[in-house]
Wavefront OBJ file of the C-alpha trace (Angstrom):
o trace
v 206.070 -3.734 47.305
v 203.550 -0.880 47.706
v 203.365 -1.311 51.443
v 203.309 -5.064 51.641
v 205.016 -6.811 54.545
v 206.084 -10.480 54.747
v 206.090 -11.606 58.303
v 207.547 -15.101 57.819
v 207.919 -18.043 55.443
v 209.046 -15.657 52.776
v 211.078 -18.474 51.041
v 208.189 -20.864 50.914
v 205.165 -21.185 48.786
v 202.982 -20.029 51.784
v 204.391 -16.884 53.310
v 202.522 -14.916 55.944
v 201.930 -11.259 55.194
v 200.617 -8.510 57.483
v 199.720 -5.591 55.299
v 198.111 -4.765 52.043
v 200.336 -4.298 49.017
v 201.885 -5.982 45.949
v 203.584 -9.324 46.500
v 205.833 -10.940 43.846
v 206.595 -14.674 43.889
v 209.879 -15.676 42.170
v 210.555 -19.383 41.510
v 214.201 -20.470 40.735
v 215.069 -23.749 38.915
v 218.268 -24.660 40.483
v 219.026 -27.199 37.712
v 219.216 -24.774 34.786
v 219.183 -21.468 36.600
v 215.963 -20.382 35.027
v 213.478 -18.250 36.977
v 209.860 -17.260 36.699
v 207.881 -14.576 38.585
v 204.239 -13.638 39.166
v 202.634 -10.798 41.073
v 199.481 -10.626 43.236
v 197.746 -7.885 45.147
v 196.743 -8.278 48.831
v 193.962 -5.878 49.792
v 192.760 -4.842 53.400
v 189.393 -4.290 55.224
v 190.182 -2.621 58.638
v 187.565 0.101 58.697
v 186.065 0.241 62.264
v 182.263 0.549 62.793
v 180.672 3.708 64.135
v 179.811 3.841 67.889
v 177.665 6.786 69.022
v 175.468 7.472 72.102
v 172.930 10.296 72.212
v 173.058 12.635 75.209
v 170.648 11.164 77.834
v 168.335 13.006 80.194
v 169.260 13.562 83.822
v 168.007 11.259 86.524
v 165.585 13.292 88.687
v 162.970 12.896 91.459
v 160.383 12.523 88.699
v 162.478 10.368 86.328
v 164.358 7.668 88.195
v 165.503 5.830 85.006
v 166.697 6.936 81.544
v 167.297 5.291 78.180
v 170.762 5.355 76.607
v 170.309 5.593 72.835
v 173.075 4.058 70.712
v 170.992 3.888 67.530
v 173.353 6.356 65.873
v 175.971 3.575 65.676
v 176.623 1.303 62.683
v 173.525 -0.787 62.051
v 172.815 -3.976 60.221
v 173.055 -7.730 60.526
v 176.843 -7.623 60.576
v 176.998 -5.342 63.596
v 176.412 -6.137 67.284
v 176.432 -4.044 70.469
v 177.490 -4.641 74.041
v 177.436 -2.307 77.085
v 179.606 -1.963 80.165
v 179.484 0.436 83.160
v 181.405 1.416 86.215
v 179.244 2.384 89.254
v 176.126 2.480 87.073
v 173.355 -0.068 86.779
v 171.754 -1.457 83.622
v 168.132 -2.401 84.077
v 167.420 -3.786 80.576
v 168.476 -3.769 76.951
v 171.910 -5.417 77.181
v 172.927 -6.695 73.713
v 170.878 -4.004 71.953
v 171.672 -0.508 70.905
v 169.261 0.939 73.603
v 169.497 0.219 77.304
v 167.604 1.468 80.370
v 169.650 2.554 83.395
v 168.778 3.952 86.868
v 172.120 4.904 88.388
v 174.613 7.614 87.661
v 177.911 6.424 86.208
v 179.986 5.996 83.053
v 178.440 3.734 80.424
v 180.531 2.297 77.454
v 179.027 1.011 74.170
v 181.152 -1.383 72.062
v 180.079 -1.951 68.430
v 181.528 -5.040 66.600
v 181.744 -5.424 62.789
v 181.347 -9.158 62.563
v 182.756 -9.203 58.957
v 186.121 -7.709 59.651
v 186.144 -8.063 63.475
v 186.759 -4.389 63.910
v 185.209 -2.672 66.934
v 184.546 0.840 68.053
v 183.547 2.208 71.486
v 181.692 5.224 72.750
v 181.033 6.274 76.298
v 178.608 8.585 78.063
v 178.256 9.889 81.641
v 174.805 9.565 83.163
v 174.195 12.314 85.699
v 171.355 13.203 88.072
v 169.563 16.263 89.448
v 167.832 15.333 92.719
v 168.636 18.464 94.665
v 165.715 19.453 96.936
v 164.706 23.090 96.753
v 164.546 23.680 100.502
v 161.585 25.228 102.330
v 161.583 28.122 104.787
v 158.856 29.848 106.844
v 159.533 32.999 108.771
v 158.260 33.048 112.369
v 154.679 34.313 112.537
v 153.064 36.526 115.183
v 150.210 35.148 117.258
v 146.585 35.752 116.391
v 144.547 37.879 118.814
v 141.396 39.992 118.932
v 142.971 42.901 117.070
v 144.878 40.665 114.663
v 142.391 37.991 113.581
v 144.338 37.174 110.375
v 148.029 36.972 109.545
v 150.052 36.337 106.386
v 152.552 33.493 106.521
v 155.845 34.117 104.746
v 157.203 31.038 102.963
v 160.292 30.914 100.713
v 163.024 28.685 99.295
v 166.774 29.197 98.792
v 166.413 27.734 95.309
v 166.153 30.339 92.565
v 163.552 29.866 89.894
v 159.915 29.145 89.382
v 158.806 26.903 92.248
v 155.465 25.482 93.284
v 154.115 26.210 96.809
v 151.408 24.205 98.585
v 150.209 24.778 102.154
v 148.376 22.207 104.286
v 146.707 23.207 107.597
v 146.298 20.824 110.539
v 145.338 20.828 114.220
v 142.651 23.445 113.712
v 144.438 25.675 111.208
v 142.459 27.390 108.458
v 143.682 29.069 105.265
v 141.599 32.007 104.085
v 143.387 32.447 100.746
v 146.695 31.853 98.970
v 146.973 28.125 99.637
v 149.184 27.703 96.523
v 151.262 30.810 97.032
v 154.248 31.555 99.203
v 152.193 33.976 101.341
v 148.845 32.503 102.425
v 146.384 34.355 104.678
v 145.293 32.355 107.750
v 142.830 33.032 110.577
v 143.059 30.086 112.964
v 145.667 28.724 115.342
v 147.187 25.423 114.279
v 150.048 23.907 112.308
v 150.774 24.836 108.721
v 152.996 22.696 106.481
v 154.663 24.254 103.434
v 155.600 21.942 100.536
v 157.976 23.497 97.980
v 158.382 21.621 94.687
v 160.912 22.355 91.931
v 159.103 21.541 88.667
v 162.471 21.218 86.896
v 163.365 17.998 88.719
v 160.185 17.221 90.677
v 162.015 17.310 94.018
v 160.257 18.719 97.091
v 161.047 20.064 100.536
v 158.691 20.732 103.422
v 158.656 22.503 106.764
v 156.043 23.187 109.392
v 155.128 26.253 111.425
v 152.826 26.434 114.419
v 150.625 29.511 114.649
v 149.427 30.413 118.136
v 146.344 32.353 119.159
v 146.262 34.503 122.272
v 142.835 34.237 123.937
v 141.097 37.327 125.246
v 141.894 38.157 128.870
v 139.616 36.721 131.546
v 139.331 37.853 135.158
v 137.197 36.989 138.171
v 136.892 40.016 140.454
v 136.341 39.735 144.185
v 134.396 42.332 146.130
v 134.653 43.572 149.680
v 131.338 45.165 150.552
v 130.924 47.999 153.075
v 129.767 47.087 156.562
v 129.136 48.671 159.934
v 132.855 49.306 160.421
v 133.947 50.424 156.932
v 131.499 52.521 154.937
v 133.241 51.985 151.561
v 134.015 48.875 149.551
v 136.797 47.595 147.331
v 137.232 45.441 144.238
v 140.188 43.270 143.285
v 140.543 42.104 139.682
v 142.465 39.057 140.901
v 144.655 36.971 138.612
v 144.101 37.580 134.907
v 144.231 34.565 132.594
v 144.521 34.738 128.822
v 145.647 37.802 126.972
v 149.225 39.009 126.979
v 150.731 41.085 129.747
v 151.307 43.659 130.942
v 147.689 44.391 131.816
v 145.883 47.638 132.540
v 142.916 47.898 134.909
v 140.112 50.414 135.279
v 136.860 50.689 137.203
v 135.372 53.396 134.991
v 134.889 51.538 131.720
v 138.509 51.931 130.599
v 138.711 55.723 130.731
v 141.533 55.883 133.255
v 143.454 52.599 133.167
v 146.264 51.809 135.552
v 148.591 48.983 136.436
v 147.104 48.199 139.873
v 144.324 45.571 140.048
v 142.962 46.752 143.435
v 140.526 49.660 143.805
v 139.601 50.779 147.325
v 137.402 53.401 149.006
v 134.555 52.772 146.589
v 131.244 54.351 147.502
v 128.075 52.356 146.808
v 127.194 52.142 143.116
v 127.869 50.300 139.870
v 131.406 50.032 138.521
v 132.198 48.932 134.920
v 135.454 46.985 135.278
v 137.733 46.662 132.242
v 141.058 44.843 131.901
v 143.117 45.292 128.716
v 146.248 43.448 127.598
v 149.301 44.462 125.584
v 147.444 43.787 122.331
v 144.515 46.012 123.245
v 142.202 43.046 123.869
v 139.767 43.617 126.723
v 137.415 41.903 129.145
v 134.650 43.742 130.979
v 132.266 43.137 133.850
v 129.985 45.402 135.876
v 130.062 44.975 139.652
v 127.986 46.643 142.341
v 129.176 48.032 145.645
v 126.225 47.783 148.002
v 125.198 50.285 150.622
v 126.715 49.504 154.044
v 124.805 46.779 155.795
v 123.767 47.725 159.329
v 122.301 44.840 161.342
v 119.036 45.493 163.126
v 116.859 43.734 165.699
v 113.167 44.144 166.391
v 111.356 42.691 169.395
v 108.485 43.842 171.590
v 109.609 45.972 174.508
v 107.354 44.170 177.044
v 105.850 40.712 177.157
v 103.434 39.806 179.971
v 102.936 36.341 181.350
v 101.365 34.736 184.358
v 103.693 33.266 186.906
v 104.504 29.723 185.858
v 103.876 30.367 182.182
v 106.601 30.507 179.519
v 106.867 32.668 176.431
v 108.827 32.346 173.171
v 111.156 35.281 172.629
v 111.445 35.607 168.865
v 113.229 38.749 167.642
v 113.360 39.738 163.976
v 116.661 40.646 162.261
v 117.635 41.804 158.811
v 120.733 39.574 158.828
v 120.300 36.578 156.482
v 120.481 33.317 158.429
v 123.582 32.237 156.518
v 125.405 35.411 157.627
v 124.649 35.165 161.352
v 127.727 34.396 163.414
v 125.970 33.973 166.793
v 123.092 34.936 169.105
v 123.565 35.870 172.765
v 120.901 36.352 175.474
v 121.699 37.836 178.859
v 121.088 36.912 181.552
v 120.690 33.224 180.787
v 118.432 32.645 183.832
v 115.133 30.893 183.109
v 115.865 30.628 179.356
v 115.745 27.407 177.363
v 118.951 28.510 175.625
v 121.099 31.621 175.640
v 122.802 31.168 172.221
v 119.797 30.521 170.027
v 117.588 32.798 167.972
v 114.323 32.167 169.866
v 114.536 30.841 173.441
v 111.629 30.061 175.715
v 111.595 32.268 178.825
v 110.001 31.153 182.106
v 111.016 33.620 184.781
v 109.231 33.613 188.152
v 109.699 37.355 188.539
v 109.762 40.143 186.003
v 113.056 40.074 184.139
v 114.836 42.237 181.547
v 116.633 40.257 178.819
v 119.205 41.680 176.417
v 119.614 39.960 173.046
v 122.640 40.479 170.778
v 123.109 39.192 167.228
v 126.394 39.400 165.331
v 127.013 38.775 161.630
v 130.068 37.251 159.983
v 131.633 40.710 159.586
v 131.498 41.273 163.339
v 128.664 43.808 163.140
v 126.179 43.652 166.008
v 122.634 44.650 166.814
v 121.176 44.720 170.327
v 117.689 44.944 171.824
v 116.153 44.701 175.281
v 112.850 43.121 176.339
v 111.019 43.015 179.662
v 109.200 39.809 180.487
v 106.694 41.038 183.034
v 105.446 38.302 185.367
v 102.110 38.704 187.084
v 102.267 37.516 190.717
v 98.561 37.055 191.078
v 97.866 33.808 193.004
v 95.588 31.386 191.217
v 94.017 28.865 193.618
v 90.587 27.437 192.872
v 89.142 25.281 195.690
v 85.720 23.667 195.039
v 82.953 24.899 197.378
v 81.178 21.508 197.243
v 81.664 17.974 195.984
v 79.603 14.769 195.795
v 81.583 11.662 196.733
v 79.142 9.165 195.198
v 81.590 7.473 192.852
v 79.753 8.620 189.738
v 83.029 9.757 188.189
v 82.206 13.445 188.542
v 83.269 15.726 191.377
v 83.948 12.760 193.647
v 86.935 14.235 195.525
v 88.038 17.509 196.981
v 91.466 18.961 196.157
v 92.948 22.337 195.278
v 93.182 23.423 191.653
v 95.999 25.904 191.146
v 98.324 27.580 188.704
v 101.862 28.604 189.564
v 102.035 26.318 192.589
v 105.065 24.152 193.125
v 103.634 21.974 195.930
v 100.862 21.754 198.500
v 102.825 21.208 201.618
v 99.757 20.435 203.778
v 96.013 20.126 203.324
v 93.901 19.515 206.427
v 90.062 19.224 206.605
v 88.023 19.614 209.842
v 84.427 18.983 210.780
v 82.357 21.570 212.584
v 83.628 20.347 215.959
v 87.217 20.890 214.897
v 88.138 17.271 214.497
v 90.601 16.596 211.669
v 88.973 14.256 209.156
v 91.641 14.413 206.367
v 95.335 15.262 206.140
v 97.798 14.997 203.208
v 101.302 16.444 203.070
v 103.610 17.348 200.184
v 101.563 16.570 197.111
v 100.821 18.095 193.752
v 97.637 20.084 193.156
v 95.132 19.459 190.382
v 95.170 15.680 190.924
v 91.759 14.378 192.037
v 93.234 11.040 193.070
v 95.193 12.783 195.835
v 92.194 14.668 197.221
v 89.626 13.880 200.050
v 86.955 11.325 199.173
v 84.450 12.457 201.845
v 85.206 9.623 204.311
v 86.645 9.476 207.777
v 88.324 6.362 209.021
v 86.903 4.505 206.041
v 83.303 5.534 206.566
v 81.345 8.060 204.491
v 80.472 11.238 206.317
v 77.005 12.679 206.252
v 76.442 15.800 204.191
v 77.770 18.844 205.985
v 80.037 21.842 205.717
v 83.733 21.182 206.437
v 86.565 23.640 206.968
v 89.917 23.210 205.265
v 93.348 24.797 205.683
v 96.241 24.516 203.199
v 99.908 25.468 203.264
v 100.882 26.225 199.655
v 104.366 26.772 198.184
v 104.375 28.808 194.955
v 106.910 28.456 192.193
v 108.627 31.690 193.215
v 109.413 30.025 196.575
v 106.902 31.912 198.692
v 104.633 29.956 201.054
v 101.109 30.989 202.010
v 98.456 29.476 204.303
v 94.922 29.706 202.979
v 91.546 28.696 204.395
v 88.106 27.829 203.164
v 85.133 25.546 203.526
v 83.566 22.863 201.371
v 80.142 21.178 201.472
v 79.776 17.425 201.132
v 76.699 16.633 199.097
v 75.192 13.118 198.990
l 1 2 3 4 5 6 7 8 9 10 11 12 13 14 15 16 17 18 19 20 21 22 23 24 25 26 27 28 29 30 31 32 33 34 35 36 37 38 39 40 41 42 43 44 45 46 47 48 49 50 51 52 53 54 55 56 57 58 59 60 61 62 63 64 65 66 67 68 69 70 71 72 73 74 75 76 77 78 79 80 81 82 83 84 85 86 87 88 89 90 91 92 93 94 95 96 97 98 99 100 101 102 103 104 105 106 107 108 109 110 111 112 113 114 115 116 117 118 119 120 121 122 123 124 125 126 127 128 129 130 131 132 133 134 135 136 137 138 139 140 141 142 143 144 145 146 147 148 149 150 151 152 153 154 155 156 157 158 159 160 161 162 163 164 165 166 167 168 169 170 171 172 173 174 175 176 177 178 179 180 181 182 183 184 185 186 187 188 189 190 191 192 193 194 195 196 197 198 199 200 201 202 203 204 205 206 207 208 209 210 211 212 213 214 215 216 217 218 219 220 221 222 223 224 225 226 227 228 229 230 231 232 233 234 235 236 237 238 239 240 241 242 243 244 245 246 247 248 249 250 251 252 253 254 255 256 257 258 259 260 261 262 263 264 265 266 267 268 269 270 271 272 273 274 275 276 277 278 279 280 281 282 283 284 285 286 287 288 289 290 291 292 293 294 295 296 297 298 299 300 301 302 303 304 305 306 307 308 309 310 311 312 313 314 315 316 317 318 319 320 321 322 323 324 325 326 327 328 329 330 331 332 333 334 335 336 337 338 339 340 341 342 343 344 345 346 347 348 349 350 351 352 353 354 355 356 357 358 359 360 361 362 363 364 365 366 367 368 369 370 371 372 373 374 375 376 377 378 379 380 381 382 383 384 385 386 387 388 389 390 391 392 393 394 395 396 397 398 399 400 401 402 403 404 405 406 407 408 409 410 411 412 413 414 415 416 417 418 419 420 421 422 423 424 425 426 427 428 429 430 431 432 433 434 435 436 437 438 439 440 441 442 443 444 445 446 447 448 449 450 451 452 453 454 455 456 457 458 459 460 461 462 463 464 465 466 467 468 469 470 471
């Protein structure tokens, strides 16, 4: 009664019941038909324990493990705990009411009442927040002379308070704002932006390269005036650095133009300026020289004796490195006709024309007369002493401008020929007369001589004289 339930063995002294209630036992004496009854109460203890899990923190980039707190469950020596998970991972604490986990997933806590065997479960979902904030940098213009500093523009698609940190490399330099989204920089290089979300500690980074445009540089080439063209020109040439298009001027930048060549420039100084698209400039002053006119200077007349030579050495205002060639005309009797200073040895008076030309083709010309004196120079001794004392022992002709003595004959006072020599050179004592005849010395006397002489100009003359032999 009162909710009781007999499962089986209800007609025995040991029935099995399954619920709390009032149970009455009736015993029948089958011999006399008498009965007796008694009643007992069966109570119940099926109250389950409490299972509770506190809400855990999220797994983040800063916190890669969390504690699951089941201390709100039934506590005491009669209660035990066990944990189970699907997809999660338990690091420590199994068999206790607090465990440490490091993976997202569903975690189940089972609490057992060891007195009545009743259990209760609770479950919790561990979640994570590891979303990176993202990092963005807008493209930056290049640095140049009129823009020595620029502001970098960093951002993130994540809304909220974020932390920004910039790191320069490869020559970069941050002037200010290193921990802001908009730093000021003044050097070319790479700049890395690190964006951190303090809510979960996750970061994102990106890198931007900042370029610097160098100032323009040019190397002008000049064409100087010369004897043909009285004006010069300047060409800026190829411009390096800077940013095109370029403007050029030869008046200090007052009247710039797009053409790098300036012609018909009169002699003077020209301040060259090239400017680029950013207004950056390079400057250099060049000079257009006065036209160079070659000149020559040499004496109009040079006098020499026949047989002598003279160095013709003109002066010119052309630097040696700029001389293209020399030319002498005619080339007769010159040591060279294409040199600066030839030796001249004409036998008759001769006009020579000298021309010098520089590398630009400009010429200068001069004329010189080498005047040759045709005076005959023959010096015969009037006496000699053939005594073998080493002085004045022989008679010969001493000359200048003579090519050869074709014949020298010496006669005594009776006209007999005592000495004859043909085709020999003058001025050589060893070839002269030694004062003997047929091997015997002649007595002192006056002797007559006759000579046929060929001069270096090809003319031949016969000359006479006498000589005294002194003993």
